[in-house]
N, C-alpha and C positions, 0 to 999 in steps of 0.2 A: 504493499500499500504506500503510495507516494504522498509525502507530507511536504508541502512547500513552506519553508521558513523564510521570511523576508525581514531583513534588518539593515541597518545603515552601514556604510562602508567605513567604519571607524574601528580603531584598535580595541576599544573596550567590548564592542559587540563581537568582534572577531575572536577576542580572547574568550568570551562566554561560550561561543559556539564551537570552539576549536575541536573538541572530542567528537562532535557529530559530523563536522566538516571533513575531518581526517580519519573517520572510522575507528576511533580509539574505544568505542563501547559497542557491545552487542545490542542491536536494535530490534530484534525479533522480526516481525512482519513489516516493520516500518522502514522505508527508505527516504532519507531526508534530502530534499533538493533546496539549495540555498540561492536566494535572490537578494542582491545588494542594491539599495536605492536610498536617496536622502529621506530624512524623516518626514518632511512635509509631503513628498510623494507617496510615502507609505501611509500617512494619515488619509490622504485622499482616496487611495486604492481600497483602504479598509472599509470606506463607506459602501463600497460595492462587494465586500466580502471576497476579494480576489484570492487571498492566500489563507490557507488553513491556520497558520501561525504567523503573526507579524508583530514587529515592534511598533508601538504608537506613542504619541504624546498623551499624557493624561488629559490634556485639554480637549483632545478628539474623542475621548471615550464616551461622552454623552451622545454623540452622533452615530455611534456604532454599537452601542450596548445591546441592541436588538439582535445583532449578528454574532457578537463576540462576548466572552467574559475574560476577565483578568486571570492569568496564570499566577500561582503563588510564589513563584520565583522569577527572576530576570529583571527586577526593577533597577532603575538608575535613580539615585536620590542624591541631592546635594546636602551634605552635613556641614552646614555653615559655609558652603561654597556653592556656586552654580552659574547659571547664565549671568552675564554682566553687561552693563552699558559703558562703553568707552567713548572718548572724544579726543580730538587732536590736541586740546589744551585743557588744563584743569577747568572743571565745571561743577557748579553746585548742583545738587540733586533737584532743587526747585527750579533751576534753569531749564530743565527738560520739557517743562510745560510748553506746548505748541511747537516744539521743534521737530524738524524732519529727522526721523530715526529709521535706519536700515534694520529690517527684522528678517529672520530666516524663514517666515511663513506664518500665516495668521491662524493656523491650527496647532502650533507648537505650544509647549508649556512655558517656554521662555516668553512668548508673546502674551500668554494669559498672565504671567507674573508681571509683565510690563503694564498691562491694563489695570491690574489691581493696584500697582504702585502709583501710576500716573495715567489716568484715562485720557488726558488731553494731550495728544501728540499726533503728528502726521507720519503715518506708517509708509515705508518704502520697502517693498518686498524685494530682497536680494538673495541670491544663493548664498547659503551660510559660509562657504569658503571664500567668498568675494567681499564680505562685509567690511573687513579692516581696510581693504584697498579702497572701497567706496568712501569711507571716512577720510582716509589720507588724501584722496583726490578732491575732497570738499564737495562731493555730490550729495552728502547728507551731513547734518550737524553732529550726529552720534550714531553708534552702531550697537546692536544688541547681539552679543557673541554667545555661541554655543560650541560644544566640542572643545578641541585642543586650543582654540583661540583664547580660552580662559587662562591658559599658562603662557601664551606667547605674546600677548598684546603689548607688554612693557617693552619687549625687545623690538617691537615695530614702531616704538616711539609714541604710543598712545597712553592716555590717562584714564584711570578708572573713575567712574562717576558713581555707580552703585553695583554692588554684588547682591543679587537677589537671594542667594542661598543664606547670606548673613542677614539680610533684611527680614526674611521670612522667619529665621530662627529668633530674632529679637522680638518678633511680634507673636510668635506661637510656641516657641521652645521646641519646635519639631524640625526634622529634615524636610527639604523642599522636594516634592515629588516631581520628577521630570518625565521619564518614560517607563513604560512596562511592556511586557509581552502579553498578547492576548490570543486566545484560541477560539475557533469558530464552534458555535454551539451545535451545529448539525453533525459534528463527528460522533456525538453520542457520549454517554457518561463513561463507558469502559475505555474507549480509545482515548478520551480526554485525560483519564486518570493515568494511563500508561505513558502517553506523550509527555505529560507533565512531569512524571517521574524521570524520564529520560533527559528532559531539559535541565532539571535540577542536577542530575548526575553529570551532565556536561559541564556545568558551572563548577561543581565540586572537583571534577577531574582537573580543570584548569588551576584552580586554587591549590591543589595538591601537586601539580606538575608545572609550577609557575614559569620555570625557565624555558621549557619547550613551548608552552602556550604563548608566552610573550614573544619568542622568536617568530612564531607564526603571525602574531598580531602586528609586529613591526612593519609588515608589508602594507598595512592599512593605516599607518600612523602619519601620513602626509609629511615625510621629512623630519619628524621629531627624532631627536637622539634617543638612544636606548633608555637612559635614565629618566628623561622627561616622559617618554611613552609609558615606562614602568609606573611613574607617579600618576599619569592620567588614568591608566587602567585601574590602578589601586583606589582612585577617587570614586569610580563608578562600578567596579566589580569587587564586591566584599561580602561580609556576612549578611548585610541587608539584601544583597542580590539573591542569596540562597533562599532567603525567607524575609518577607516584609516585616514580620513580627507585629505585635499589637500597635507599637508606636508608628511604624510605617504605614499600616493600614489606616490608623487614625488620621495621619497626615494627608493621605490620598483623599479621604472623605471630606476633610476640612478644606482642602484646595478646591474640590468640586462645590462644596457648599458656598464658599466665598465668591467663587465664579458666578454662581446663580444669583446670589445676593447683590452682586455688582452689575448684573445684567449682561455679563459676558457670554454666558451660555443660556440657551432658551428654556431649559427645564432643570428641575431639581432631579438628581439621579443618585442612586445608591451603588457604590462600587461593589460588584459582585465577583467573588473569586472562585475559581474552579478547584475547590478542595476535594 
């Protein structure tokens, strides 16, 4: 039985799925086919239920919860770090009001955090890996960074305006939910349970065999040096990735609740996990 797994072409996702991509685990009747696309594209395709398993932004979950449920492992959470807004020159947080800000997509969790923080700004959708260049070329006033840009912006000569992981923690005491893996409901309870077990085993394998998994992930690290790539992977693949835990699940629900209260998503929704 073919299972299509879609995830972003990033070192942390590659690290997470290493064991399945390289046949390090017995998978029984399942054959896993991997598709790599940027997270905004994955969010949009999930609306149509294209893949059996896909990474999504938590911001997208309310729009696809009729087709998918969250897997209990595979989350990316920012523990006092996360997406950030940067500018060419030092800028106060209040100065973001009304500014032209490059964003990596309007269904990303980074965009949702931005709307919760400062709803009054002009969004300019730019591919995530081109946002720093757009800021430097003065095409926008500031840029909303995801992925490894969070570690490299200073080397590009840019200034931090706000780190949403820290902002969220100061306001809630919780990690900032960014992305998770979802599984299509029509697979049925038995297959969902077994696929979920295999995905968790893949994450555990990489954590247990960090060196070889990191070596594989480096090809997706977009020119990061090994030490920086290791740091980035450690930020987003850790014990919370193995299991959300009570705190992680509470953070996801609060993120969705605040999104509804702020009018960013159209309906209240309960995060449902495939336990």
